[in-house]
Each structure stands twice: as structure tokens, then as C-alpha cells.
Residue frames relative to the residue before (quaternion, step in Angstrom):
aa qw qx qy qz dx dy dz
M 1.0000 0.0000 0.0000 0.0000 0.00 0.00 0.00
K 0.6585 0.5178 -0.2978 0.4578 3.56 0.90 -1.10
A 0.6449 0.5262 -0.3220 0.4511 3.63 0.92 -0.88
K 0.6480 0.5059 -0.3258 0.4669 3.64 0.92 -0.94
R 0.6569 0.5082 -0.3118 0.4615 3.64 0.96 -0.88
F 0.6521 0.4855 -0.3310 0.4790 3.53 0.90 -0.92
L 0.6877 0.4479 -0.3524 0.4499 3.67 0.66 -0.77
G 0.5348 0.5977 -0.3817 0.4594 3.66 1.11 -0.55
I 0.6825 0.4607 -0.2812 0.4929 3.54 0.69 -1.23
L 0.7019 0.4595 -0.3390 0.4257 3.71 0.65 -0.88
L 0.6022 0.5402 -0.3586 0.4659 3.60 1.07 -0.64
L 0.6736 0.4984 -0.3101 0.4492 3.56 0.88 -0.98
A 0.5934 0.5580 -0.3137 0.4881 3.62 1.09 -0.94
G 0.6835 0.5007 -0.2908 0.4445 3.60 0.73 -1.02
I 0.6436 0.5127 -0.3137 0.4738 3.62 1.02 -0.82
V 0.6394 0.4914 -0.3256 0.4936 3.61 0.94 -0.85
I 0.6614 0.4740 -0.3260 0.4812 3.70 0.77 -0.90
L 0.6565 0.5081 -0.3391 0.4426 3.64 0.82 -0.72
A 0.6795 0.5010 -0.2844 0.4542 3.51 0.94 -0.85
I 0.6450 0.4685 -0.3301 0.5055 3.56 1.03 -0.69
G 0.7050 0.4644 -0.3233 0.4275 3.64 0.89 -0.83
C 0.5653 0.5837 -0.4282 0.3955 3.63 1.07 -0.22
N 0.5620 0.6230 -0.3940 0.3751 3.56 1.06 -0.40
N 0.1464 -0.8410 0.5074 0.1174 3.64 1.14 -0.65
G 0.6764 -0.4938 0.3202 0.4428 3.63 1.07 0.45
S 0.5861 0.5973 -0.3924 0.3819 3.55 1.07 -0.25
T 0.3451 -0.7352 0.5425 0.2147 3.59 -1.19 0.30
D 0.3034 -0.7495 0.5543 0.1971 3.51 -1.03 0.69
T 0.2775 0.7696 -0.5279 0.2280 3.60 1.26 0.48
T 0.1463 -0.7393 0.6509 0.0920 3.51 -1.03 0.87
Y 0.2321 -0.7704 0.5892 0.0734 3.44 -1.27 0.88
N 0.2982 -0.6989 0.6215 0.1906 3.62 -1.21 0.65
I 0.6422 -0.4607 0.4633 0.4009 3.49 -1.35 0.35
G 0.7583 0.3017 -0.2532 0.5194 3.61 -0.81 0.99
D 0.5520 0.6036 -0.4220 0.3909 3.63 1.00 -0.38
T 0.4514 -0.6030 0.5515 0.3585 3.64 -1.24 0.38
G 0.3194 -0.7463 0.5611 0.1620 3.44 -0.98 1.02
P 0.7132 -0.4709 0.2952 0.4271 3.61 -1.27 0.02
G 0.6621 0.4428 -0.3337 0.5041 3.68 1.17 -0.14
G 0.6120 -0.5900 0.3479 0.3952 3.63 1.15 0.29
G 0.6136 0.5529 -0.3599 0.4339 3.55 1.20 0.00
K 0.5677 -0.5895 0.4515 0.3554 3.65 -1.14 -0.01
V 0.4489 -0.6661 0.5448 0.2408 3.47 -1.08 1.04
F 0.0237 -0.8150 0.5787 -0.0167 3.63 -0.68 1.07
Y 0.7648 0.1912 -0.1330 0.6007 3.75 1.09 -0.11
D 0.0568 -0.7511 0.6573 -0.0236 3.49 -1.31 0.97
K 0.1552 -0.8438 0.4983 0.1254 3.57 -0.21 1.11
R 0.5032 -0.7366 0.3221 0.3169 3.46 1.49 0.29
D 0.7752 0.1622 -0.1705 0.5863 3.60 1.27 0.23
N 0.5554 -0.6740 0.4138 0.2571 3.52 -1.26 0.39
T 0.3206 0.7790 -0.4923 0.2193 3.59 1.32 0.14
G 0.7901 0.2754 -0.2324 0.4958 3.46 -0.99 0.84
G 0.5627 -0.6556 0.3363 0.3747 3.64 1.29 0.11
W 0.7362 0.2793 -0.2278 0.5728 3.49 1.30 0.42
R 0.2117 -0.7701 0.5870 0.1326 3.57 -1.20 0.51
Y 0.8091 0.2773 -0.1297 0.5015 3.62 1.02 -0.88
L 0.2084 -0.6857 0.6676 0.2018 3.53 -1.42 0.22
E 0.0506 -0.7596 0.6467 0.0477 3.43 -1.15 0.86
A 0.2780 -0.7366 0.5913 0.1749 3.58 -1.09 0.56
A 0.5864 -0.5725 0.4360 0.3718 3.52 -1.12 0.83
P 0.5881 -0.6044 0.4012 0.3575 3.69 -1.13 0.62
V 0.7683 0.1397 -0.0975 0.6169 3.72 1.04 -0.49
N 0.6161 -0.5139 0.4632 0.3765 3.39 -1.57 0.28
Q 0.4365 -0.6477 0.5585 0.2793 3.53 -1.28 0.49
A 0.7686 0.0218 0.0044 0.6394 3.49 1.16 -0.51
T 0.1601 -0.8122 0.5535 0.0918 3.69 -1.12 0.65
Y 0.5448 -0.6364 0.4486 0.3114 3.51 -0.81 0.88
G 0.8056 0.2790 -0.1999 0.4828 3.53 -0.90 0.91
V 0.7313 0.3476 -0.2300 0.5399 3.58 1.31 -0.43
D 0.7942 -0.1325 0.1442 0.5752 3.48 0.63 -1.30
G 0.1265 0.8347 -0.5265 0.0999 3.48 1.30 0.61
L 0.3294 -0.7395 0.5714 0.1343 3.57 -1.33 0.57
A 0.4730 -0.6192 0.5512 0.2984 3.54 -1.20 0.61
W 0.5570 -0.6122 0.4585 0.3236 3.59 -1.26 0.36
A 0.7823 0.1374 -0.0444 0.6060 3.52 1.14 -0.94
S 0.5225 -0.5836 0.5066 0.3601 3.54 -1.31 0.50
S 0.7191 -0.5064 0.2834 0.3824 3.57 -1.15 0.62
S 0.7040 0.4681 -0.2913 0.4477 3.63 1.04 -0.56
F 0.7353 0.3870 -0.2218 0.5102 3.43 1.31 -0.10
E 0.2968 0.8020 -0.4789 0.1983 3.63 1.26 0.26
S 0.7975 0.2378 -0.1484 0.5342 3.64 1.02 -0.57
T 0.3997 0.7027 -0.4659 0.3597 3.63 1.17 0.79
D 0.3475 -0.6933 0.5815 0.2459 3.52 -0.85 0.96
I 0.1042 -0.6943 0.7096 0.0596 3.67 -0.94 0.97
S 0.2023 -0.8144 0.5430 0.0298 3.49 -0.01 1.41
G 0.7691 0.4010 -0.2530 0.4286 3.58 -1.02 0.75
T 0.4780 0.5762 -0.5173 0.4146 3.64 1.14 0.23
L 0.3159 -0.7547 0.5718 0.0607 3.47 -1.22 0.99
T 0.3632 -0.7635 0.4737 0.2464 3.48 -1.14 0.21
A 0.5529 0.6672 -0.3689 0.3363 3.54 1.26 -0.47
I 0.6176 -0.4767 0.4593 0.4246 3.61 -1.42 0.26
G 0.7800 0.3449 -0.2726 0.4453 3.39 -0.99 0.95
T 0.6981 0.5125 -0.2605 0.4268 3.50 1.31 0.00
G 0.4125 0.7523 -0.4116 0.3074 3.44 1.58 -0.13
K 0.6574 0.5153 -0.3234 0.4447 3.61 0.93 -0.93
S 0.7094 0.4125 -0.3062 0.4825 3.65 0.73 -0.89
N 0.5877 0.5601 -0.3899 0.4345 3.64 1.00 -0.51
T 0.6126 0.5510 -0.3118 0.4732 3.57 1.08 -0.96
A 0.6739 0.5214 -0.2856 0.4387 3.50 0.77 -1.08
L 0.6688 0.5176 -0.2648 0.4634 3.65 1.11 -0.96
I 0.6153 0.5424 -0.3290 0.4679 3.52 1.09 -0.84
L 0.7282 0.4261 -0.2579 0.4708 3.64 0.80 -1.09
A 0.6020 0.5245 -0.4066 0.4440 3.64 1.01 -0.45
T 0.7488 0.3834 -0.2765 0.4646 3.63 1.12 -0.54
D 0.7841 0.0934 -0.0775 0.6087 3.42 1.16 -0.61
P 0.2772 -0.8295 0.4618 0.1475 3.64 0.14 1.34
D 0.7541 0.3857 -0.2017 0.4919 3.57 1.08 -0.44
A 0.2287 0.7876 -0.5084 0.2625 3.53 1.33 0.59
P 0.3862 -0.8024 0.3883 0.2372 3.55 -0.14 1.24
A 0.6769 0.5197 -0.2860 0.4358 3.66 0.84 -0.94
A 0.7354 0.4152 -0.2288 0.4841 3.44 0.94 -1.03
L 0.6390 0.5295 -0.3402 0.4423 3.56 1.09 -0.59
V 0.6509 0.5168 -0.3196 0.4551 3.60 1.03 -0.62
C 0.5953 0.5205 -0.3312 0.5148 3.55 1.25 -0.47
K 0.6798 0.4876 -0.2925 0.4633 3.58 0.78 -0.99
N 0.7084 0.4631 -0.2610 0.4642 3.56 0.98 -0.69
Y 0.5074 0.6588 -0.4192 0.3645 3.57 1.20 -0.30
N 0.0949 -0.8210 0.5627 0.0193 3.64 -0.79 0.87
G 0.1446 0.8104 -0.5523 0.1318 3.70 1.11 0.76
G 0.8480 0.1429 -0.1279 0.4940 3.41 -1.16 0.87
G 0.5809 -0.5989 0.3667 0.4115 3.66 1.22 0.35
K 0.5121 0.6460 -0.3952 0.4053 3.63 1.36 0.34
N 0.1148 -0.8302 0.5380 0.0903 3.59 -0.80 0.74
D 0.5437 0.6130 -0.3868 0.4231 3.53 1.19 0.75
W 0.3004 0.7779 -0.4892 0.2554 3.48 1.08 0.75
F 0.0260 -0.8157 0.5774 -0.0263 3.71 -0.98 0.56
L 0.5890 -0.5480 0.4951 0.3281 3.51 -1.46 0.37
P 0.3979 -0.7618 0.4450 0.2516 3.59 -0.55 1.03
S 0.5271 -0.5948 0.5094 0.3300 3.51 -1.26 0.65
K 0.6987 -0.4373 0.3405 0.4524 3.61 -1.29 0.15
D 0.7146 0.4021 -0.3094 0.4816 3.72 0.56 -0.78
E 0.6016 0.5171 -0.3807 0.4752 3.74 0.98 -0.61
L 0.6689 0.5145 -0.3139 0.4352 3.56 0.88 -0.77
N 0.6171 0.5235 -0.3257 0.4890 3.52 1.24 -0.67
E 0.5925 0.5408 -0.3676 0.4705 3.65 0.98 -0.73
F 0.6420 0.5284 -0.3044 0.4647 3.56 0.96 -1.10
Y 0.6590 0.5024 -0.3106 0.4656 3.61 0.85 -0.91
E 0.6490 0.5242 -0.3242 0.4459 3.64 0.91 -0.87
Q 0.7632 0.3399 -0.1975 0.5129 3.69 1.11 -0.55
R 0.2512 0.8270 -0.4823 0.1428 3.56 1.41 0.30
S 0.6153 0.5929 -0.3840 0.3498 3.63 0.89 -0.63
I 0.6176 0.5423 -0.3550 0.4456 3.65 1.16 -0.54
F 0.6644 0.4516 -0.2871 0.5218 3.55 1.30 -0.34
G 0.4790 -0.6665 0.4593 0.3397 3.67 1.10 -0.07
I 0.3867 0.7116 -0.5004 0.3060 3.61 1.12 0.53
G 0.1451 0.8021 -0.5715 0.0948 3.48 -0.45 1.10
D 0.7354 -0.2714 0.2477 0.5694 3.70 -0.92 -0.86
P 0.5712 -0.3141 -0.7583 0.0053 1.43 -1.78 1.69
A 0.3993 -0.6948 0.5559 0.2209 3.49 -0.89 0.99
L 0.2883 -0.7876 0.5358 0.0975 3.59 -1.03 0.93
P 0.4711 -0.6268 0.5293 0.3242 3.58 -1.21 0.44
Y 0.1512 -0.7940 0.5875 0.0398 3.57 -0.96 1.10
W 0.4909 -0.6411 0.5152 0.2874 3.59 -1.20 0.74
S 0.1452 -0.7199 0.6418 0.2207 3.48 -1.24 0.32
S 0.5497 -0.6031 0.4421 0.3723 3.67 -1.18 -0.21
S 0.5276 0.6432 -0.3662 0.4170 3.53 1.42 0.12
Q 0.1758 -0.7690 0.6025 0.1212 3.69 -0.46 1.20
D 0.3988 -0.6845 0.5749 0.2047 3.50 -1.31 0.68
N 0.7244 -0.2065 0.1622 0.6374 3.62 0.89 -0.97
Y 0.8359 -0.2276 0.1461 0.4776 3.54 -1.51 -0.23
Y 0.8317 0.3263 -0.0929 0.4395 3.58 0.79 -0.99
L 0.7749 0.3893 -0.1410 0.4775 3.50 1.24 -0.63
V 0.0670 -0.7918 0.6060 0.0374 3.55 -1.09 0.74
C 0.5278 -0.6582 0.4147 0.3411 3.56 -0.94 0.67
I 0.1546 -0.7595 0.6314 0.0260 3.54 -1.04 0.91
Q 0.0933 -0.7492 0.6349 0.1640 3.60 -1.24 0.08
N 0.3694 -0.7012 0.5813 0.1843 3.39 -1.13 1.05
F 0.3150 -0.7653 0.5255 0.1972 3.61 -0.67 0.88
A 0.5741 0.5861 -0.4115 0.3969 3.58 1.14 -0.27
T 0.8225 0.2205 -0.0715 0.5194 3.52 0.90 -1.10
G 0.4639 -0.6516 0.4641 0.3807 3.80 1.29 -0.30
F 0.4804 0.7002 -0.4488 0.2784 3.56 1.13 -0.12
Q 0.1996 -0.7669 0.5968 0.1261 3.60 -0.81 0.90
G 0.0521 0.8110 -0.5750 0.0938 3.55 -0.65 1.20
Y 0.4864 -0.6361 0.5021 0.3265 3.59 -1.16 -0.48
S 0.0668 -0.7924 0.6050 0.0415 3.65 -1.07 0.66
D 0.5526 -0.5535 0.4820 0.3949 3.70 -1.24 0.31
K 0.6673 -0.5834 0.3718 0.2759 3.38 -1.24 0.85
P 0.6878 0.4578 -0.2979 0.4781 3.64 1.04 -0.82
N 0.5198 0.6136 -0.4750 0.3572 3.80 0.93 -0.16
T 0.3630 -0.7416 0.5326 0.1858 3.50 -1.22 0.59
F 0.0629 0.8144 -0.5726 0.0697 3.55 -0.59 1.12
T 0.7008 -0.4470 0.3615 0.4224 3.60 -1.37 -0.11
V 0.1035 -0.7775 0.6170 0.0640 3.51 -1.14 0.66
R 0.0262 0.7582 -0.6514 0.0116 3.59 -0.97 0.91
A 0.3830 -0.7335 0.5359 0.1678 3.56 -0.80 1.19
I 0.0939 -0.7494 0.6524 0.0633 3.66 -1.07 0.70
R 0.1039 -0.7619 0.6318 0.0974 3.47 -1.62 0.11
A 0.3067 -0.7418 0.5661 0.1874 3.48 -1.17 0.55
F 0.0904 0.7972 -0.5912 0.0825 3.55 -1.02 0.83
């Protein structure tokens, strides 16, 4: 009888340990658009699955630079006409774009300020791609971005001289010269 009870306790303990061990330190926390993310920013995109190691995008709670006040150029002066081949526009490419920009132009102001941002103790912030920036624009009301809406840099280069920007007054995505100074907002994927 004691042996059966002992085996039953061992079996129950094994199930509990197995259940705890299945978590592998990951979290099953779900976020809604507008929730505060782990980096202290607001969640503005949910791709609904964890492919690629991330599901959500969050944007920093404040701009890292603001047009007309302390706006930043996209490229440092010695790289204003340098082709940074390989930047992409799709959601999920901003992080690799930022790394590519900084590998080519280590002092690129817009990308560098995002890389150096440590909001929420996180150090994986980046300059959004064209499509990531558009998703941020679509959710601008959760950030309190209203009039006057500002132009923002993306990490998506068009050619040697031009980079995609988004006007937050109209939603229009266009292109601007790299030395111009615009608003910068860091984002991160988690």
C-alpha cells in the first residue's frame, strides 16, 4: 500500500515538473493593439503567429527626434549619396534594414538613435521599414499623434539619394533626400 501511494506521489510530482518544464521560460502573454509592450511602448501590430521568433511590434512611447525641433538626417554627411543595397519594405524587415544601414554608415543618425534607444531596458529597437511605418501610422491615435502630424523616416531606401518617408498628416508615403531632417520613432519586435 505504501509503495502504491509513493508511486502515485512520484507520478503526480513528475506531471507537475513536466508541466512546469514545458514552459521553457517563454510566456503565453497575449497583447492587444494599444497595450503596453515589454519595452514600455505601445503594441501597434499583431501578425497573429510567432513565425520568425516574434509576433508583435511595439513603438517607443515618444519620438527619438522630432521634425522642426531636433529632427535627424537619415545618413551621415559622408554617406548622403551612398547606395545601401538590400533594404526592404515589408513588415519584419526594419531590424535587418537598420543593421545594414549601420554596417554601411556607422554614424547614420536616424538608425543610430533607434539602435541606441533602451526603453524598458530593451536594447533591440530599430528604425521601422516602410510597411512597418505605415502600420504605426494606421495606429497613430493610440500614441496621441494628431495635428500637426509630422513626417517620419523609414529604414527603406529607394535609391542612392532617396529614402521612404511617411507624412502623418495625410498618410502619404513618399521619398526624401537623405540629408533632410525628419521625425524618428524606434520600434521593436517581440
